[in-house]
TORKOL-594211 format. One record per atom (N, C-alpha, C, O): residue number from 1; atom name; x, y negated, z. Coordinates in nm, 3 decimals, decimal comma, always signed. Layout:
BEGIN
+-----+-------+---------+---------+---------+
! num ! atome !       X !       Y !       Z !
+-----+-------+---------+---------+---------+
! NUM !    CA !       X !       Y !       Z !
...
+-----+-------+---------+---------+---------+
END
This chain:
BEGIN
+-----+-------+---------+---------+---------+
! num ! atome !       X !       Y !       Z !
+-----+-------+---------+---------+---------+
!   1 !     N !  +9,510 ! -10,917 !  +7,261 !
!   1 !    CA !  +9,448 ! -10,830 !  +7,360 !
!   1 !     C !  +9,528 ! -10,700 !  +7,368 !
!   1 !     O !  +9,565 ! -10,641 !  +7,266 !
!   2 !     N !  +9,554 ! -10,657 !  +7,490 !
!   2 !    CA !  +9,621 ! -10,529 !  +7,512 !
!   2 !     C !  +9,514 ! -10,421 !  +7,526 !
!   2 !     O !  +9,417 ! -10,440 !  +7,599 !
!   3 !     N !  +9,533 ! -10,310 !  +7,457 !
!   3 !    CA !  +9,440 ! -10,198 !  +7,468 !
!   3 !     C !  +9,507 ! -10,084 !  +7,542 !
!   3 !     O !  +9,609 ! -10,031 !  +7,499 !
!   4 !     N !  +9,446 ! -10,046 !  +7,654 !
!   4 !    CA !  +9,498 !  -9,937 !  +7,737 !
!   4 !     C !  +9,405 !  -9,818 !  +7,722 !
!   4 !     O !  +9,282 !  -9,832 !  +7,728 !
!   5 !     N !  +9,464 !  -9,702 !  +7,703 !
!   5 !    CA !  +9,388 !  -9,577 !  +7,698 !
!   5 !     C !  +9,429 !  -9,495 !  +7,819 !
!   5 !     O !  +9,548 !  -9,481 !  +7,848 !
!   6 !     N !  +9,331 !  -9,441 !  +7,889 !
!   6 !    CA !  +9,366 !  -9,356 !  +8,003 !
!   6 !     C !  +9,294 !  -9,223 !  +7,994 !
!   6 !     O !  +9,185 !  -9,213 !  +7,939 !
!   7 !     N !  +9,360 !  -9,122 !  +8,051 !
!   7 !    CA !  +9,301 !  -8,988 !  +8,052 !
!   7 !     C !  +9,339 !  -8,918 !  +8,181 !
!   7 !     O !  +9,444 !  -8,945 !  +8,239 !
!   8 !     N !  +9,252 !  -8,827 !  +8,225 !
!   8 !    CA !  +9,286 !  -8,751 !  +8,346 !
!   8 !     C !  +9,396 !  -8,651 !  +8,316 !
!   8 !     O !  +9,398 !  -8,590 !  +8,209 !
!   9 !     N !  +9,486 !  -8,634 !  +8,410 !
!   9 !    CA !  +9,587 !  -8,529 !  +8,401 !
!   9 !     C !  +9,531 !  -8,405 !  +8,468 !
!   9 !     O !  +9,424 !  -8,410 !  +8,528 !
!  10 !     N !  +9,601 !  -8,297 !  +8,458 !
!  10 !    CA !  +9,556 !  -8,174 !  +8,521 !
!  10 !     C !  +9,530 !  -8,197 !  +8,669 !
!  10 !     O !  +9,607 !  -8,267 !  +8,736 !
!  11 !     N !  +9,422 !  -8,140 !  +8,719 !
!  11 !    CA !  +9,384 !  -8,159 !  +8,859 !
!  11 !     C !  +9,498 !  -8,119 !  +8,952 !
!  11 !     O !  +9,561 !  -8,015 !  +8,935 !
!  12 !     N !  +9,522 !  -8,204 !  +9,050 !
!  12 !    CA !  +9,627 !  -8,177 !  +9,148 !
!  12 !     C !  +9,578 !  -8,077 !  +9,252 !
!  12 !     O !  +9,459 !  -8,043 !  +9,254 !
!  13 !     N !  +9,667 !  -8,030 !  +9,336 !
!  13 !    CA !  +9,634 !  -7,930 !  +9,435 !
!  13 !     C !  +9,534 !  -7,975 !  +9,540 !
!  13 !     O !  +9,464 !  -7,892 !  +9,598 !
!  14 !     N !  +9,526 !  -8,105 !  +9,567 !
!  14 !    CA !  +9,434 !  -8,153 !  +9,671 !
!  14 !     C !  +9,290 !  -8,146 !  +9,622 !
!  14 !     O !  +9,263 !  -8,164 !  +9,503 !
!  15 !     N !  +9,201 !  -8,121 !  +9,712 !
!  15 !    CA !  +9,059 !  -8,114 !  +9,677 !
!  15 !     C !  +9,010 !  -8,248 !  +9,625 !
!  15 !     O !  +9,028 !  -8,352 !  +9,689 !
!  16 !     N !  +8,950 !  -8,246 !  +9,508 !
!  16 !    CA !  +8,891 !  -8,367 !  +9,450 !
!  16 !     C !  +8,992 !  -8,466 !  +9,395 !
!  16 !     O !  +8,952 !  -8,571 !  +9,345 !
!  17 !     N !  +9,120 !  -8,436 !  +9,402 !
!  17 !    CA !  +9,221 !  -8,531 !  +9,357 !
!  17 !     C !  +9,259 !  -8,510 !  +9,211 !
!  17 !     O !  +9,278 !  -8,397 !  +9,167 !
!  18 !     N !  +9,270 !  -8,618 !  +9,139 !
!  18 !    CA !  +9,311 !  -8,610 !  +9,000 !
!  18 !     C !  +9,390 !  -8,735 !  +8,967 !
!  18 !     O !  +9,347 !  -8,847 !  +8,997 !
!  19 !     N !  +9,505 !  -8,717 !  +8,907 !
!  19 !    CA !  +9,583 !  -8,831 !  +8,862 !
!  19 !     C !  +9,542 !  -8,866 !  +8,720 !
!  19 !     O !  +9,493 !  -8,781 !  +8,646 !
!  20 !     N !  +9,561 !  -8,991 !  +8,683 !
!  20 !    CA !  +9,530 !  -9,039 !  +8,549 !
!  20 !     C !  +9,657 !  -9,095 !  +8,486 !
!  20 !     O !  +9,744 !  -9,148 !  +8,555 !
!  21 !     N !  +9,666 !  -9,083 !  +8,354 !
!  21 !    CA !  +9,777 !  -9,139 !  +8,278 !
!  21 !     C !  +9,721 !  -9,251 !  +8,191 !
!  21 !     O !  +9,627 !  -9,230 !  +8,115 !
!  22 !     N !  +9,778 !  -9,370 !  +8,203 !
!  22 !    CA !  +9,739 !  -9,485 !  +8,122 !
!  22 !     C !  +9,851 !  -9,517 !  +8,025 !
!  22 !     O !  +9,968 !  -9,519 !  +8,064 !
!  23 !     N !  +9,817 !  -9,541 !  +7,898 !
!  23 !    CA !  +9,917 !  -9,574 !  +7,797 !
!  23 !     C !  +9,873 !  -9,696 !  +7,718 !
!  23 !     O !  +9,754 !  -9,721 !  +7,700 !
!  24 !     N !  +9,972 !  -9,771 !  +7,671 !
!  24 !    CA !  +9,946 !  -9,888 !  +7,586 !
!  24 !     C ! +10,070 !  -9,913 !  +7,501 !
!  24 !     O ! +10,183 !  -9,885 !  +7,544 !
!  25 !     N ! +10,049 !  -9,965 !  +7,383 !
!  25 !    CA ! +10,160 ! -10,007 !  +7,298 !
!  25 !     C ! +10,154 ! -10,159 !  +7,287 !
!  25 !     O ! +10,055 ! -10,216 !  +7,243 !
!  26 !     N ! +10,264 ! -10,223 !  +7,328 !
!  26 !    CA ! +10,273 ! -10,369 !  +7,326 !
!  26 !     C ! +10,398 ! -10,407 !  +7,249 !
!  26 !     O ! +10,509 ! -10,368 !  +7,285 !
!  27 !     N ! +10,380 ! -10,483 !  +7,143 !
!  27 !    CA ! +10,492 ! -10,526 !  +7,058 !
!  27 !     C ! +10,576 ! -10,407 !  +7,011 !
!  27 !     O ! +10,699 ! -10,416 !  +7,008 !
!  28 !     N ! +10,511 ! -10,298 !  +6,976 !
!  28 !    CA ! +10,580 ! -10,181 !  +6,923 !
!  28 !     C ! +10,642 ! -10,090 !  +7,028 !
!  28 !     O ! +10,701 !  -9,987 !  +6,992 !
!  29 !     N ! +10,631 ! -10,125 !  +7,154 !
!  29 !    CA ! +10,688 ! -10,043 !  +7,263 !
!  29 !     C ! +10,574 !  -9,973 !  +7,335 !
!  29 !     O ! +10,476 ! -10,036 !  +7,375 !
!  30 !     N ! +10,587 !  -9,841 !  +7,352 !
!  30 !    CA ! +10,483 !  -9,767 !  +7,424 !
!  30 !     C ! +10,517 !  -9,764 !  +7,573 !
!  30 !     O ! +10,629 !  -9,733 !  +7,612 !
!  31 !     N ! +10,416 !  -9,798 !  +7,654 !
!  31 !    CA ! +10,429 !  -9,800 !  +7,800 !
!  31 !     C ! +10,332 !  -9,699 !  +7,858 !
!  31 !     O ! +10,227 !  -9,673 !  +7,799 !
!  32 !     N ! +10,367 !  -9,643 !  +7,972 !
!  32 !    CA ! +10,273 !  -9,554 !  +8,041 !
!  32 !     C ! +10,296 !  -9,557 !  +8,191 !
!  32 !     O ! +10,406 !  -9,583 !  +8,240 !
!  33 !     N ! +10,187 !  -9,530 !  +8,262 !
!  33 !    CA ! +10,192 !  -9,526 !  +8,409 !
!  33 !     C ! +10,091 !  -9,423 !  +8,455 !
!  33 !     O !  +9,991 !  -9,396 !  +8,388 !
!  34 !     N ! +10,117 !  -9,367 !  +8,571 !
!  34 !    CA ! +10,031 !  -9,263 !  +8,627 !
!  34 !     C !  +9,991 !  -9,303 !  +8,769 !
!  34 !     O ! +10,072 !  -9,359 !  +8,844 !
!  35 !     N !  +9,866 !  -9,274 !  +8,805 !
!  35 !    CA !  +9,819 !  -9,305 !  +8,939 !
!  35 !     C !  +9,691 !  -9,228 !  +8,970 !
!  35 !     O !  +9,620 !  -9,186 !  +8,879 !
!  36 !     N !  +9,664 !  -9,209 !  +9,098 !
!  36 !    CA !  +9,537 !  -9,149 !  +9,142 !
!  36 !     C !  +9,435 !  -9,257 !  +9,174 !
!  36 !     O !  +9,317 !  -9,227 !  +9,193 !
!  37 !     N !  +9,478 !  -9,383 !  +9,179 !
!  37 !    CA !  +9,384 !  -9,490 !  +9,216 !
!  37 !     C !  +9,407 !  -9,614 !  +9,129 !
!  37 !     O !  +9,444 !  -9,720 !  +9,180 !
!  38 !     N !  +9,384 !  -9,600 !  +9,001 !
!  38 !    CA !  +9,396 !  -9,715 !  +8,911 !
!  38 !     C !  +9,519 !  -9,709 !  +8,822 !
!  38 !     O !  +9,608 !  -9,794 !  +8,833 !
!  39 !     N !  +9,524 !  -9,611 !  +8,733 !
!  39 !    CA !  +9,639 !  -9,598 !  +8,643 !
!  39 !     C !  +9,652 !  -9,718 !  +8,552 !
!  39 !     O !  +9,763 !  -9,763 !  +8,524 !
!  40 !     N !  +9,541 !  -9,772 !  +8,504 !
!  40 !    CA !  +9,546 !  -9,889 !  +8,417 !
!  40 !     C !  +9,601 ! -10,010 !  +8,492 !
!  40 !     O !  +9,675 ! -10,090 !  +8,435 !
!  41 !     N !  +9,567 ! -10,022 !  +8,619 !
!  41 !    CA !  +9,619 ! -10,132 !  +8,701 !
!  41 !     C !  +9,769 ! -10,112 !  +8,727 !
!  41 !     O !  +9,845 ! -10,208 !  +8,729 !
!  42 !     N !  +9,809 !  -9,988 !  +8,747 !
!  42 !    CA !  +9,952 !  -9,958 !  +8,765 !
!  42 !     C ! +10,029 !  -9,996 !  +8,638 !
!  42 !     O ! +10,138 ! -10,052 !  +8,646 !
!  43 !     N !  +9,971 !  -9,965 !  +8,523 !
!  43 !    CA ! +10,034 ! -10,002 !  +8,396 !
!  43 !     C ! +10,039 ! -10,154 !  +8,382 !
!  43 !     O ! +10,138 ! -10,208 !  +8,333 !
!  44 !     N !  +9,935 ! -10,223 !  +8,423 !
!  44 !    CA !  +9,935 ! -10,370 !  +8,419 !
!  44 !     C ! +10,050 ! -10,425 !  +8,502 !
!  44 !     O ! +10,117 ! -10,519 !  +8,459 !
!  45 !     N ! +10,075 ! -10,368 !  +8,621 !
!  45 !    CA ! +10,187 ! -10,414 !  +8,705 !
!  45 !     C ! +10,320 ! -10,393 !  +8,633 !
!  45 !     O ! +10,408 ! -10,480 !  +8,639 !
!  46 !     N ! +10,336 ! -10,281 !  +8,566 !
!  46 !    CA ! +10,458 ! -10,251 !  +8,492 !
!  46 !     C ! +10,478 ! -10,353 !  +8,379 !
!  46 !     O ! +10,588 ! -10,402 !  +8,357 !
!  47 !     N ! +10,370 ! -10,384 !  +8,307 !
!  47 !    CA ! +10,379 ! -10,480 !  +8,198 !
!  47 !     C ! +10,416 ! -10,619 !  +8,248 !
!  47 !     O ! +10,499 ! -10,687 !  +8,189 !
!  48 !     N ! +10,353 ! -10,661 !  +8,358 !
!  48 !    CA ! +10,383 ! -10,793 !  +8,415 !
!  48 !     C ! +10,528 ! -10,799 !  +8,462 !
!  48 !     O ! +10,597 ! -10,898 !  +8,438 !
!  49 !     N ! +10,576 ! -10,693 !  +8,529 !
!  49 !    CA ! +10,715 ! -10,687 !  +8,575 !
!  49 !     C ! +10,813 ! -10,701 !  +8,459 !
!  49 !     O ! +10,924 ! -10,751 !  +8,476 !
!  50 !     N ! +10,771 ! -10,657 !  +8,340 !
!  50 !    CA ! +10,859 ! -10,661 !  +8,224 !
!  50 !     C ! +10,833 ! -10,781 !  +8,134 !
!  50 !     O ! +10,874 ! -10,783 !  +8,018 !
!  51 !     N ! +10,764 ! -10,882 !  +8,189 !
!  51 !    CA ! +10,752 ! -11,009 !  +8,120 !
!  51 !     C ! +10,646 ! -11,021 !  +8,011 !
!  51 !     O ! +10,650 ! -11,114 !  +7,931 !
!  52 !     N ! +10,552 ! -10,928 !  +8,007 !
!  52 !    CA ! +10,445 ! -10,938 !  +7,908 !
!  52 !     C ! +10,355 ! -11,055 !  +7,947 !
!  52 !     O ! +10,311 ! -11,063 !  +8,062 !
!  53 !     N ! +10,326 ! -11,147 !  +7,853 !
!  53 !    CA ! +10,245 ! -11,264 !  +7,887 !
!  53 !     C ! +10,100 ! -11,228 !  +7,922 !
!  53 !     O ! +10,047 ! -11,126 !  +7,878 !
!  54 !     N ! +10,039 ! -11,315 !  +8,000 !
!  54 !    CA !  +9,900 ! -11,295 !  +8,042 !
!  54 !     C !  +9,808 ! -11,301 !  +7,919 !
!  54 !     O !  +9,823 ! -11,387 !  +7,834 !
!  55 !     N !  +9,714 ! -11,207 !  +7,913 !
!  55 !    CA !  +9,620 ! -11,196 !  +7,803 !
!  55 !     C !  +9,508 ! -11,101 !  +7,843 !
!  55 !     O !  +9,521 ! -11,031 !  +7,943 !
!  56 !     N !  +9,399 ! -11,097 !  +7,766 !
!  56 !    CA !  +9,290 ! -11,004 !  +7,797 !
!  56 !     C !  +9,334 ! -10,858 !  +7,778 !
!  56 !     O !  +9,427 ! -10,829 !  +7,703 !
!  57 !     N !  +9,266 ! -10,770 !  +7,849 !
!  57 !    CA !  +9,297 ! -10,626 !  +7,843 !
!  57 !     C !  +9,167 ! -10,549 !  +7,825 !
!  57 !     O !  +9,065 ! -10,581 !  +7,887 !
!  58 !     N !  +9,171 ! -10,447 !  +7,741 !
!  58 !    CA !  +9,057 ! -10,356 !  +7,724 !
!  58 !     C !  +9,105 ! -10,216 !  +7,766 !
!  58 !     O !  +9,208 ! -10,168 !  +7,717 !
!  59 !     N !  +9,031 ! -10,151 !  +7,856 !
!  59 !    CA !  +9,066 ! -10,018 !  +7,905 !
!  59 !     C !  +8,957 !  -9,919 !  +7,861 !
!  59 !     O !  +8,839 !  -9,940 !  +7,888 !
!  60 !     N !  +8,999 !  -9,814 !  +7,792 !
!  60 !    CA !  +8,906 !  -9,709 !  +7,750 !
!  60 !     C !  +8,956 !  -9,576 !  +7,805 !
!  60 !     O !  +9,076 !  -9,551 !  +7,812 !
!  61 !     N !  +8,863 !  -9,490 !  +7,843 !
!  61 !    CA !  +8,900 !  -9,358 !  +7,891 !
!  61 !     C !  +8,870 !  -9,255 !  +7,783 !
!  61 !     O !  +8,760 !  -9,253 !  +7,727 !
!  62 !     N !  +8,967 !  -9,172 !  +7,754 !
!  62 !    CA !  +8,952 !  -9,067 !  +7,654 !
!  62 !     C !  +8,833 !  -8,980 !  +7,691 !
!  62 !     O !  +8,822 !  -8,934 !  +7,805 !
!  63 !     N !  +8,745 !  -8,956 !  +7,596 !
!  63 !    CA !  +8,630 !  -8,869 !  +7,618 !
!  63 !     C !  +8,505 !  -8,941 !  +7,667 !
!  63 !     O !  +8,399 !  -8,879 !  +7,676 !
!  64 !     N !  +8,516 !  -9,070 !  +7,698 !
!  64 !    CA !  +8,399 !  -9,147 !  +7,743 !
!  64 !     C !  +8,372 !  -9,260 !  +7,645 !
!  64 !     O !  +8,466 !  -9,319 !  +7,590 !
!  65 !     N !  +8,247 !  -9,291 !  +7,624 !
!  65 !    CA !  +8,211 !  -9,403 !  +7,538 !
!  65 !     C !  +8,224 !  -9,533 !  +7,615 !
!  65 !     O !  +8,206 !  -9,537 !  +7,736 !
!  66 !     N !  +8,255 !  -9,638 !  +7,542 !
!  66 !    CA !  +8,262 !  -9,770 !  +7,603 !
!  66 !     C !  +8,401 !  -9,803 !  +7,654 !
!  66 !     O !  +8,496 !  -9,727 !  +7,637 !
!  67 !     N !  +8,412 !  -9,919 !  +7,717 !
!  67 !    CA !  +8,539 !  -9,966 !  +7,770 !
!  67 !     C !  +8,512 ! -10,070 !  +7,878 !
!  67 !     O !  +8,398 ! -10,113 !  +7,898 !
!  68 !     N !  +8,617 ! -10,107 !  +7,947 !
!  68 !    CA !  +8,612 ! -10,209 !  +8,051 !
!  68 !     C !  +8,708 ! -10,319 !  +8,008 !
!  68 !     O !  +8,822 ! -10,290 !  +7,971 !
!  69 !     N !  +8,664 ! -10,444 !  +8,012 !
!  69 !    CA !  +8,752 ! -10,554 !  +7,974 !
!  69 !     C !  +8,787 ! -10,640 !  +8,094 !
!  69 !     O !  +8,703 ! -10,668 !  +8,180 !
!  70 !     N !  +8,912 ! -10,682 !  +8,097 !
!  70 !    CA !  +8,962 ! -10,775 !  +8,199 !
!  70 !     C !  +9,008 ! -10,900 !  +8,126 !
!  70 !     O !  +9,069 ! -10,891 !  +8,019 !
!  71 !     N !  +8,980 ! -11,015 !  +8,181 !
!  71 !    CA !  +9,021 ! -11,141 !  +8,118 !
!  71 !     C !  +9,170 ! -11,170 !  +8,134 !
!  71 !     O !  +9,228 ! -11,245 !  +8,056 !
!  72 !     N !  +9,232 ! -11,110 !  +8,236 !
!  72 !    CA !  +9,370 ! -11,144 !  +8,267 !
!  72 !     C !  +9,452 ! -11,020 !  +8,305 !
!  72 !     O !  +9,418 ! -10,950 !  +8,401 !
!  73 !     N !  +9,559 ! -10,996 !  +8,230 !
!  73 !    CA !  +9,652 ! -10,888 !  +8,263 !
!  73 !     C !  +9,713 ! -10,913 !  +8,401 !
!  73 !     O !  +9,726 ! -10,820 !  +8,481 !
!  74 !     N !  +9,750 ! -11,036 !  +8,427 !
!  74 !    CA !  +9,816 ! -11,068 !  +8,555 !
!  74 !     C !  +9,722 ! -11,049 !  +8,674 !
!  74 !     O !  +9,765 ! -11,002 !  +8,779 !
!  75 !     N !  +9,597 ! -11,085 !  +8,659 !
!  75 !    CA !  +9,498 ! -11,062 !  +8,766 !
!  75 !     C !  +9,475 ! -10,913 !  +8,786 !
!  75 !     O !  +9,465 ! -10,865 !  +8,899 !
!  76 !     N !  +9,467 ! -10,840 !  +8,675 !
!  76 !    CA !  +9,447 ! -10,695 !  +8,682 !
!  76 !     C !  +9,562 ! -10,628 !  +8,759 !
!  76 !     O !  +9,540 ! -10,531 !  +8,832 !
!  77 !     N !  +9,683 ! -10,680 !  +8,741 !
!  77 !    CA !  +9,800 ! -10,624 !  +8,809 !
!  77 !     C !  +9,793 ! -10,641 !  +8,960 !
!  77 !     O !  +9,861 ! -10,570 !  +9,034 !
!  78 !     N !  +9,712 ! -10,734 !  +9,007 !
!  78 !    CA !  +9,700 ! -10,760 !  +9,150 !
!  78 !     C !  +9,591 ! -10,676 !  +9,217 !
!  78 !     O !  +9,569 ! -10,689 !  +9,337 !
!  79 !     N !  +9,524 ! -10,590 !  +9,141 !
!  79 !    CA !  +9,411 ! -10,514 !  +9,193 !
!  79 !     C !  +9,437 ! -10,363 !  +9,182 !
!  79 !     O !  +9,520 ! -10,319 !  +9,103 !
!  80 !     N !  +9,363 ! -10,286 !  +9,262 !
!  80 !    CA !  +9,362 ! -10,140 !  +9,255 !
!  80 !     C !  +9,225 ! -10,095 !  +9,302 !
!  80 !     O !  +9,136 ! -10,178 !  +9,323 !
!  81 !     N !  +9,206 !  -9,966 !  +9,318 !
!  81 !    CA !  +9,076 !  -9,914 !  +9,359 !
!  81 !     C !  +9,089 !  -9,834 !  +9,487 !
!  81 !     O !  +9,192 !  -9,772 !  +9,512 !
!  82 !     N !  +8,983 !  -9,837 !  +9,568 !
!  82 !    CA !  +8,982 !  -9,767 !  +9,696 !
!  82 !     C !  +8,848 !  -9,699 !  +9,714 !
!  82 !     O !  +8,744 !  -9,755 !  +9,679 !
!  83 !     N !  +8,850 !  -9,578 !  +9,768 !
!  83 !    CA !  +8,725 !  -9,507 !  +9,796 !
!  83 !     C !  +8,695 !  -9,507 !  +9,944 !
!  83 !     O !  +8,591 !  -9,557 !  +9,986 !
!  84 !     N !  +8,784 !  -9,452 ! +10,023 !
!  84 !    CA !  +8,761 !  -9,445 ! +10,167 !
!  84 !     C !  +8,627 !  -9,379 ! +10,198 !
!  84 !     O !  +8,593 !  -9,277 ! +10,137 !
!  85 !     N !  +8,553 !  -9,435 ! +10,292 !
!  85 !    CA !  +8,422 !  -9,381 ! +10,329 !
!  85 !     C !  +8,309 !  -9,457 ! +10,261 !
!  85 !     O !  +8,195 !  -9,453 ! +10,308 !
!  86 !     N !  +8,338 !  -9,526 ! +10,152 !
!  86 !    CA !  +8,237 !  -9,604 ! +10,082 !
!  86 !     C !  +8,250 !  -9,577 !  +9,932 !
!  86 !     O !  +8,344 !  -9,510 !  +9,890 !
!  87 !     N !  +8,158 !  -9,627 !  +9,852 !
!  87 !    CA !  +8,172 !  -9,611 !  +9,707 !
!  87 !     C !  +8,302 !  -9,675 !  +9,658 !
!  87 !     O !  +8,360 !  -9,759 !  +9,727 !
!  88 !     N !  +8,346 !  -9,636 !  +9,542 !
!  88 !    CA !  +8,468 !  -9,692 !  +9,484 !
!  88 !     C !  +8,454 !  -9,843 !  +9,474 !
!  88 !     O !  +8,352 !  -9,895 !  +9,428 !
!  89 !     N !  +8,559 !  -9,913 !  +9,517 !
!  89 !    CA !  +8,556 ! -10,059 !  +9,506 !
!  89 !     C !  +8,695 ! -10,109 !  +9,465 !
!  89 !     O !  +8,796 ! -10,042 !  +9,489 !
!  90 !     N !  +8,697 ! -10,225 !  +9,405 !
!  90 !    CA !  +8,822 ! -10,286 !  +9,366 !
!  90 !     C !  +8,875 ! -10,366 !  +9,483 !
!  90 !     O !  +8,801 ! -10,441 !  +9,546 !
!  91 !     N !  +9,005 ! -10,350 !  +9,513 !
!  91 !    CA !  +9,067 ! -10,419 !  +9,627 !
!  91 !     C !  +9,202 ! -10,477 !  +9,584 !
!  91 !     O !  +9,257 ! -10,441 !  +9,480 !
!  92 !     N !  +9,253 ! -10,567 !  +9,665 !
!  92 !    CA !  +9,384 ! -10,627 !  +9,638 !
!  92 !     C !  +9,492 ! -10,522 !  +9,655 !
!  92 !     O !  +9,489 ! -10,445 !  +9,751 !
!  93 !     N !  +9,586 ! -10,517 !  +9,561 !
!  93 !    CA !  +9,694 ! -10,420 !  +9,565 !
!  93 !     C !  +9,808 ! -10,473 !  +9,651 !
!  93 !     O !  +9,845 ! -10,590 !  +9,643 !
!  94 !     N !  +9,862 ! -10,386 !  +9,734 !
!  94 !    CA !  +9,983 ! -10,419 !  +9,810 !
!  94 !     C ! +10,082 ! -10,305 !  +9,789 !
!  94 !     O ! +10,043 ! -10,188 !  +9,786 !
!  95 !     N ! +10,210 ! -10,337 !  +9,774 !
!  95 !    CA ! +10,309 ! -10,232 !  +9,751 !
!  95 !     C ! +10,312 ! -10,133 !  +9,866 !
!  95 !     O ! +10,296 ! -10,171 !  +9,983 !
!  96 !     N ! +10,331 ! -10,007 !  +9,833 !
!  96 !    CA ! +10,342 !  -9,903 !  +9,934 !
!  96 !     C ! +10,473 !  -9,921 ! +10,008 !
!  96 !     O ! +10,578 !  -9,938 !  +9,946 !
!  97 !     N ! +10,468 !  -9,918 ! +10,139 !
!  97 !    CA ! +10,586 !  -9,942 ! +10,220 !
!  97 !     C ! +10,619 !  -9,819 ! +10,303 !
!  97 !     O ! +10,533 !  -9,767 ! +10,374 !
!  98 !     N ! +10,741 !  -9,775 ! +10,294 !
!  98 !    CA ! +10,787 !  -9,664 ! +10,377 !
!  98 !     C ! +10,857 !  -9,723 ! +10,499 !
!  98 !     O ! +10,959 !  -9,791 ! +10,485 !
!  99 !     N ! +10,803 !  -9,698 ! +10,617 !
!  99 !    CA ! +10,866 !  -9,744 ! +10,740 !
!  99 !     C ! +10,959 !  -9,633 ! +10,789 !
!  99 !     O ! +10,913 !  -9,531 ! +10,841 !
! 100 !     N ! +11,086 !  -9,653 ! +10,774 !
! 100 !    CA ! +11,185 !  -9,555 ! +10,817 !
! 100 !     C ! +11,257 !  -9,610 ! +10,939 !
! 100 !     O ! +11,314 !  -9,719 ! +10,935 !
! 101 !     N ! +11,254 !  -9,535 ! +11,048 !
! 101 !    CA ! +11,323 !  -9,581 ! +11,169 !
! 101 !     C ! +11,472 !  -9,602 ! +11,142 !
! 101 !     O ! +11,531 !  -9,532 ! +11,060 !
! 102 !     N ! +11,533 !  -9,700 ! +11,211 !
! 102 !    CA ! +11,672 !  -9,733 ! +11,191 !
! 102 !     C ! +11,767 !  -9,618 ! +11,227 !
! 102 !     O ! +11,873 !  -9,603 ! +11,166 !
! 103 !     N ! +11,729 !  -9,537 ! +11,327 !
! 103 !    CA ! +11,818 !  -9,427 ! +11,367 !
! 103 !     C ! +11,800 !  -9,303 ! +11,279 !
! 103 !     O ! +11,865 !  -9,201 ! +11,303 !
! 104 !     N ! +11,713 !  -9,312 ! +11,178 !
! 104 !    CA ! +11,696 !  -9,201 ! +11,085 !
! 104 !     C ! +11,608 !  -9,089 ! +11,135 !
! 104 !     O ! +11,595 !  -8,987 ! +11,068 !
! 105 !     N ! +11,547 !  -9,105 ! +11,252 !
! 105 !    CA ! +11,461 !  -9,000 ! +11,308 !
! 105 !     C ! +11,317 !  -9,027 ! +11,276 !
! 105 !     O ! +11,230 !  -8,950 ! +11,315 !
+-----+-------+---------+---------+---------+
END
């Protein structure tokens, strides 16, 4: 089982915005990822990209009691969180795409 610890980073300039830092040690190597919408999921994507085998994951937040468990690291890597105009919900993750016009304008 991979154990991920996450904590909020200093509040960003945007109203209500806060980034989180997720860390885990796997096979003696420390990994970390930062995100405003699912730092633990971002870390899961990094681990999967680097060939870490599928296994259960436990996520704990510094300063809070309890934890959240996922049965699959690989499934967790495919998800993120969204707020929008509704309560926080888990959604399918898609890579962020920058559409840059061909003429550079």
